[in-house]
N, C-alpha and C positions, 0 to 999 in steps of 0.2 A: 504494500500500500504506500502511496506517496507520503513523503514527509513534509511536503508543502501543499497547502490547500489548492485544490483544482480551481475553485471559484467561491464566491460568496454564497451562503445559504439563503440570502434574502429572497423572499418571494412566497408563493403559495405551494405547499406540498400536499398532494392529494393521493388517493389510493393507498392509504396507510391502514394498518391493523395494529392498534395500540395494545401492547401486552397488559394483562390485568395488573392494576396497581401502579401503572406508569404515570397516570395523570393526576395533577394536583389542582384542586379548585375548579374542575370542569363539571358543570351541573349534570350533563347527560353523557357521561364517559362511554357508555355502551354504544352510543350511536356515532361517536366521534370517528372521523376517518380522514381528517385534514388538519393542517396547521399553517400559520403564517409566521414567517420570520422577517423582522424588520430591524435593520441596524444591528444585526447579530443577536437579537433577543426574540423570544416568543411573543408575538403580538396578539394571536388569536388561536384557539383550538376548538374544534367542533365538527359538526356534520357539514360536508361540502354543500349540501342543498341549502344550508342556512348561512352561507358565507355572507358577511356584511358587504354591502355595495362598495364601501370604501376600499375593499381589498380586491375587487373584481379585476382590475387592470394590472395586477402584479405579474412579474415573471413566474412561470409555472415549472414545477418539478414533479414529474410523475413517479410516484412511489412504486407503482406496479404491484400492489398488494403485499409489499414487504411488511414483515413484523417489525414493530418499532418499540424500543425500550429507551429509558433514559441512558445517557452516557454512563459507562461503568466507572466505579471509583475504587482504586486500589489504595486502601487506607493504612497500610503498614508495609513499607519497604526500606531496604538498605541498599539502594541501587548504585550508590557512588562508592567505589572501593578499588583498590589495586589487587592484582593477582587473582588466584583461585585456590581452593582447598580440596581438590579431588583426593589427595592422599589421605585426608582425614576421613573421607567417606569409606575408603578401604579399611582404615583402622576400626571404624565402627562396625563394618561388616565382619571384622575379625573378633568383635566382642568388646571393644573399648567403649567405656561410657563417656558421656559429655564431659564429666569432671576429669576423667583419665586423659582424654585428648588435651584438655586445657593444661593439665599438670605436665604433660609431655612437651610443652612449648608450642602446641597448636592452638586452636580456638581463635578467639577474637584477636589476641595479641599478634598472631602470625599475620593476620590481615592488616593490623596496624602498621607493621613493618613495611609491607608492600605498598600501603597507601601513602605512608610518609615518603617513600622513595619515588613515587609517581608525581609527575608534574600536573598542574591543573588541566592543561590541555589533554594530557593522556587520560586523566580521569574522566574528562568530558567525553572523549571519543568512545571509551569503553562503556560508560553509562548510557550514552546516546544510543548505542547499538542495542543495549538491553531494553531501554525504554521503548524502542520501536516495536518490539514484540508485543508489549502491553497495549500500545496504541492501536496496533493492527487488530486487536480483539475488541476494540471499542472503549478503551479506557480514556476518560476525558479529564480525570483528576487523579492525582497520585501524591501520596506522602513520601518524602525522601528524608531519611534520618542521617545525621552525622554519626560520630561515635567510633570511627576507625582512624581518627587523627590523634585524639587524646592529648593534644597540645594546641595552643591558640592558633598558630600558623596553619596547622594541618586541619583542624576543625573548620577554620575559615575557608580553606581550600575546598573542602567537601561542600560546604553550604553555598559557596560561590558557584560551584558547578550546578547545584540544584537550581539556583536562580537562572543560570544560563540555559539549562534544559527547558525551562518553562518558556523562555523567549524564543528559543530555536525551534520548538515543536508546537507552539500554540496550545499548550496544555496547562491546566491549572496545577501548580505544584505547591504543596504545603511543606515548608522546610522545618524539620524538627531537630532541635539540639539534643543530642544523646551523648554529651561529654561524659556522663556517668554510666558508661557502657562496660568498661573493664578498667582495671588498674594498670596504667602504663608501666613498663619495666623500670623506668627511672624512679618510680615511686613505690617500688616493692617494699611491703611492710609498713607503708606510710599512707594508708588510705585516708586518714583524717586530714593530712596535709593536702592530698590531691583534691578532696572534696572542697576544702577551703579555697584552693586555686580555682576550681570550677565556679564556685559561688561568688567569689569576690573579684575575680579577674576575667576569666574566659567568657562566661555567659554575659556579663554586663558589656564587655567589649563587642561581642558579636551582635548583641541586641542593638547597641548603638549604631552599628553599621547596617541595620535593617535586614539582617540575614536570618532571623529566627522568628518563626510563627508559633511554635509550641516547644515544650520541654518534656523530655522523657528520661526515665532512669531504668536500669536493669537491677531490680531488687531481688537478690537471690544469694544463696550460700557462697557461690563462686564469684559473686559480683559485689553488691553494696547492701549494707544493712538497712533496717527500717529507719534507724536514726539518721543515717547518712542520706537516705532517700528524702526524708522530711527536710533536711537542710537545703537540698536542691529545690524542693517544692517551695520552700519559704523564699529562696532567692528568686524563683520565677514569679512568685506572687508579688514581690516588691517591684518587679518590672512590668507587672500587668500581663504576664504571659500565661496562657492555659497550660495545664499539665496532662500527662498521660503516663502509663506505667506498663513495663514488662512485668507482669504480676503472676505469681503462683504457677510458674512453668514447671519447675523441678521439685518444688515443695511448697507448703503453705506458709508463707512468710507474713501473712496478714497484711500484705501490701495493698490489697484491694480496698480494705476498710480505710487505710490511710489515704489512698488516692481519692476515695469518695469524699472524705472530709475536706479535701481541697478542690472539690467540684470537678474532678478529672473528666476530660472528654471521653477517655476510654481506658479500660484495662485489657491487656492483650496477652494471649496464650491461655492463661487461667485453667490449665488442666487440673490443678490442685485447689481450686477455689472452694471455700467453705460456704455453708449456708449463711453465716454471718456476713461474709463478703458479698454474696448475692444480694442480701437485704440492703446492705449499705449502697451498693451500686444502683439498685432500684430507687432508693430514696433520693440519691444524688442525680439521677438521670444519666448515669455513666453507661456508655456502650460497652458491651462485651465483644472483643474482636477475636474471632476464632481463626487459627492459623494451622490448617490441616497439613500444609506442606512440611512444616517442622515436625509435627506429630508423626507423619509418614517417614520422613528421612531419618529421624532418631529412633524409629521403630518403637515408639512409645506405646504403652498399654493403658495409661491412665487417661480416660476420656474426659473432656470438659463436662461439667454438670449441665448438660443441655436441658434435661427435663426440669431441673430446678430453675434455670434461667427463664425457660419458657413459662413455667408456672408463675414466676414473679413478674413477668412482663418486661424483663430486661431486654432491650433491643440487641440483636446479635448481628454483627458485621462479619464478613469473610474477606480475607486478604491473602496475598501470596507470601508475605514475609520474605520477599526475595532477599537473600543474603548468600555469601559464598560458602558458609559453613553448614548451616542446618536446613536451608530451604532454597536451593539454587533453582528456583522455579520461575519461569517467565510466561506463565499462562494463568490468568485469573479464572478463565473458564474451567481449567482443570481443577482449580480450587473449589469452584462451584460443585463440580462432580464429587470431589472428595468430601466436601462438607455434607453432601447427601449420603454418600456410601459409607464413609468412616464415622461421621458424627451424627448421622440419622436426621439431618434437617430435611424438612419438606422442600420441594422445589420452590414454592412461593417464599419460604423463609430464606433459602439460599440466594434467590434473585434479589430479594430485599436486602440481603447481606452485602451485595456488591453494588447497591444503588442507594436507596434512601438511608439505611442504617450506616453504611460506610461513609456517606456524606456527613452524617451527624457526628461520626467519630472524629472527623476533621474540623468540625465547626462550620461546615459548608452547607448545612441543611437548607439555607435560604436560596442557594444558587445551583446546587447540584443534587443528583439523586432522584429527581422527578421532572416531569414535563409540565409546565404551567405558564400562564401568561405573566410576563415580566421577568421570567428567568432567562439566563443566557441560553442560547441555542446549543445544547449538548444532547444529542441523541444518536442512536445506532439503528441502522436498517439491516435486517437479518433476512437471509434466504432460508427461513425456517417456517414450517407449517404451524408448529405449536411452541409455546415458550418452554415447555418441558425439554425440548431438544437442546436448550442451552446447557442443561445439566446432564443430558443423556450422552451426547457425543464427547469423546475426548481424543484430541489429535486433529480435529477439524474445527474451523472457526465459524463458517456460515455467515460471515459478515459481508454484506453487499457494499456498505459504505458507512462513513461516520461523519456526523456534523459536530465539530468541536470548536467551541468558542466562536461560533458563527461562520466557520469555514467548512467547506465540503472536501472530504478526503476519500478517494477511491470510489466515487460514485458519479455517474453521469446520467442525467435525466432531462 
């Protein structure tokens, strides 16, 4: 699919079949089969037979009966990094645990070395190639975390690349500072000193440069404690930045309840989430981000508490968690399939997980995840008969074209 828009999406789009749950604020969603884009935003949605006269003379785009969904949202990725870690994949196949890989000098710190050695242009080139895989599947918004620099100059480098990717590809990018991802080698045995550096110097500097949209922490036995996590959250709060958390992936650290107290946008992974954590997330409106790629790659056996989240009404998002160590996945549609097959989500839950709930996990619920008047034009046209096929096929995309930020990619009508 083209990386540059073919042309503007402005005009009347007809012959559309909107997937259930795709439309926001449309009175008669069942009869809707057309929409109007004006200046890159949705200006009208409804039945073509009821098109307002003011829109009658617009350029026309024939949808040809395509299935239409909102643009997809990949709400948890680590797309910008140097190197790869295929060797660790082999170690895990031989029986090594996540902790054993880290203790052997692998894990996050090995990617830190490769990322520090790479130039900004090199990181941009490799991340751009990875991002294009997601865009070709209809992704219109993506989160990109730092956390492989673990020093001001290298965290800055990652976040600058995230900003460049947004400009180069016409995609919405939320840049998340994950400086508290792992302890850098030069701070071995001094996690307290490193957290102070993150809170007092690195995060404020990057925020002042306009590079940070949210703040994340890896709260885990092999990463940072509950107290250290709270220090980072407090620093984010002072700067007016929203927080999120890598929570309860390998054990129950009670991180979800802490994150909820700070009004976290999301808690991600959550395989070991407790009922108390579920309740706290429900009360705070925090989204649960499910990451089946990491679960699959690590051959985990502890499922996230899907039934408990569902019963509590906690919104569940689904994401690739693309990263070089535990989820080298470049297909959000594959994650939709895995969310259904591995985590037992229903198809509507999984589709909502990569649209409306994923947008909410990034604080983008007003602009992404649904099709409605006043929203930016972000939608996908699919060569699929039924929406269930989005979860059914794996290895095939079925994308006819994408309208992203008001530009048309890969579709001529």
